VOPAGU-2260 file (C-alpha; in pm, 1 decimal, decimal comma):
REM VOPAGU-2260
SITE   aa  ch    i         X         Y         Z
SITE  MET   A    0    2562,5    -170,9   -2298,0
SITE  ALA   A    1    2436,6     -75,8   -2643,8
SITE  ASP   A    2    2475,8    -439,5   -2754,7
SITE  ALA   A    3    2248,0    -559,9   -2474,9
SITE  GLY   A    4    1987,4    -299,5   -2570,3
SITE  GLU   A    5    2000,3    -402,1   -2934,5
SITE  MET   A    6    1963,7    -768,4   -2839,1
SITE  LEU   A    7    1664,5    -696,2   -2614,7
SITE  THR   A    8    1503,6    -489,7   -2889,2
SITE  GLY   A    9    1537,7    -781,3   -3132,2
SITE  ILE   A   10    1397,8   -1028,9   -2881,0
SITE  SER   A   11    1114,9    -793,1   -2786,8
SITE  SER   A   12    1010,3    -732,7   -3146,3
SITE  LEU   A   13    1011,3   -1106,2   -3221,8
SITE  PHE   A   14     812,4   -1171,7   -2904,4
SITE  PHE   A   15     547,7    -915,0   -2996,7
SITE  VAL   A   16     518,0   -1048,5   -3351,1
SITE  ILE   A   17     457,6   -1398,1   -3212,3
SITE  VAL   A   18     208,6   -1272,9   -2952,8
SITE  PHE   A   19      11,4   -1062,0   -3201,8
SITE  ALA   A   20       4,3   -1346,8   -3454,5
SITE  GLY   A   21    -125,5   -1577,5   -3183,5
SITE  VAL   A   22    -391,7   -1328,1   -3079,0
SITE  ILE   A   23    -509,8   -1289,7   -3436,9
SITE  VAL   A   24    -531,0   -1666,4   -3486,1
SITE  ILE   A   25    -710,3   -1722,3   -3155,5
SITE  PHE   A   26    -966,5   -1447,4   -3193,9
SITE  THR   A   27   -1048,4   -1520,1   -3555,4
SITE  ALA   A   28   -1097,3   -1888,3   -3473,2
SITE  ARG   A   29   -1314,4   -1813,8   -3169,0
SITE  ALA   A   30   -1577,9   -1547,4   -3218,7
SITE  HIS   A   31   -1812,6   -1629,0   -2930,0
SITE  TYR   A   32   -1836,4   -1402,0   -2627,6
SITE  ALA   A   33   -1795,8   -1679,9   -2369,3
SITE  THR   A   34   -1476,2   -1792,7   -2535,1
SITE  PHE   A   35   -1355,7   -1432,0   -2549,3
SITE  ALA   A   36   -1417,6   -1390,7   -2174,5
SITE  ARG   A   37   -1220,9   -1710,0   -2105,9
SITE  TYR   A   38    -924,8   -1576,6   -2303,2
SITE  ILE   A   39    -938,6   -1245,5   -2118,7
SITE  LYS   A   40    -922,2   -1435,2   -1788,6
SITE  LEU   A   41    -632,6   -1641,3   -1921,9
SITE  ALA   A   42    -448,8   -1323,9   -2026,0
SITE  THR   A   43    -506,4   -1183,0   -1677,0
SITE  LEU   A   44    -367,7   -1499,3   -1521,3
SITE  VAL   A   45     -58,4   -1496,3   -1743,3
SITE  ASN   A   46       0,2   -1127,1   -1667,4
SITE  GLY   A   47     -35,6   -1188,9   -1293,6
SITE  LEU   A   48     225,5   -1464,1   -1305,2
SITE  VAL   A   49     472,0   -1300,2   -1545,9
SITE  ALA   A   50     470,3    -943,4   -1412,1
SITE  PRO   A   51     620,5   -1000,4   -1062,8
SITE  PRO   A   52     947,9   -1160,1   -1184,6
SITE  LEU   A   53     983,7    -881,4   -1439,3
SITE  LEU   A   54     921,5    -622,8   -1168,3
SITE  VAL   A   55    1196,2    -788,3    -960,9
SITE  LEU   A   56    1436,0    -741,0   -1254,6
SITE  VAL   A   57    1331,7    -376,1   -1286,3
SITE  MET   A   58    1386,2    -319,1    -913,3
SITE  LEU   A   59    1728,1    -484,7    -922,7
SITE  ALA   A   60    1829,0    -275,5   -1223,3
SITE  ALA   A   61    1695,9      42,9   -1061,4
SITE  ASN   A   62    1915,2     -20,9    -755,7
SITE  ASN   A   63    2230,6    -115,0    -948,0
SITE  ARG   A   64    2484,7     169,9    -948,4
SITE  ASN   A   65    2664,6      20,2   -1250,4
SITE  ILE   A   66    2347,1      61,2   -1454,4
SITE  MET   A   67    2187,6     372,4   -1301,2
SITE  GLY   A   68    2488,5     565,7   -1173,4
SITE  ASP   A   69    2376,8     822,4    -916,4
SITE  GLN   A   70    2010,3     785,2   -1013,7
SITE  THR   A   71    1935,5     470,4    -812,4
SITE  ASN   A   72    1615,1     437,3    -610,0
SITE  GLY   A   73    1587,9     597,7    -269,7
SITE  LEU   A   74    1422,2     448,4      36,8
SITE  MET   A   75    1066,4     552,3     -53,0
SITE  LEU   A   76    1086,5     425,3    -410,5
SITE  ASN   A   77    1234,9      99,1    -287,3
SITE  LEU   A   78     950,7      55,6     -37,3
SITE  LEU   A   79     692,0     134,1    -304,0
SITE  GLY   A   80     858,6     -88,0    -563,9
SITE  TRP   A   81     904,8    -393,3    -343,3
SITE  THR   A   82     553,8    -351,4    -202,4
SITE  THR   A   83     423,4    -351,3    -558,6
SITE  VAL   A   84     619,3    -668,6    -633,8
SITE  ALA   A   85     476,5    -838,1    -323,2
SITE  VAL   A   86     117,2    -731,4    -389,6
SITE  MET   A   87     133,0    -827,0    -759,0
SITE  GLY   A   88     289,6   -1162,4    -669,9
SITE  ALA   A   89      27,6   -1236,8    -404,8
SITE  ALA   A   90    -258,5   -1133,5    -633,3
SITE  GLY   A   91    -126,7   -1339,5    -924,6
SITE  LEU   A   92     -73,0   -1641,7    -703,1
SITE  ALA   A   93    -419,4   -1608,2    -545,3
SITE  PHE   A   94    -579,7   -1576,8    -889,7
SITE  ALA   A   95    -387,8   -1882,5   -1013,3
SITE  LEU   A   96    -478,1   -2092,9    -707,6
SITE  ARG   A   97    -840,7   -1992,4    -746,1
SITE  GLY   A   98    -835,2   -2137,0   -1095,4
SITE  GLY   A   99    -831,1   -1806,7   -1281,2
SITE  ALA   A  100   -1208,2   -1777,7   -1261,6
């Protein structure tokens, strides 16, 4: 399990370097407020579409006894977690279908 954690750490650090480099390039190239607001809306749209699948992975891991041992989610945490996944998914999908505006 330590190997998987080390691999994810390497992928995560590379991902954040790429994201931060992209943010720096975008915001130095575009200094106008209207453009900034557009990028904020785009970031919101991307977050709304990316977060629900990641939350599904978190919920599956939190309910896996091989990963969590005796510390898996109970009924209330499962209800709260899956409700959060559903609400985030619906909100992200609605925002995307609306055009992200």
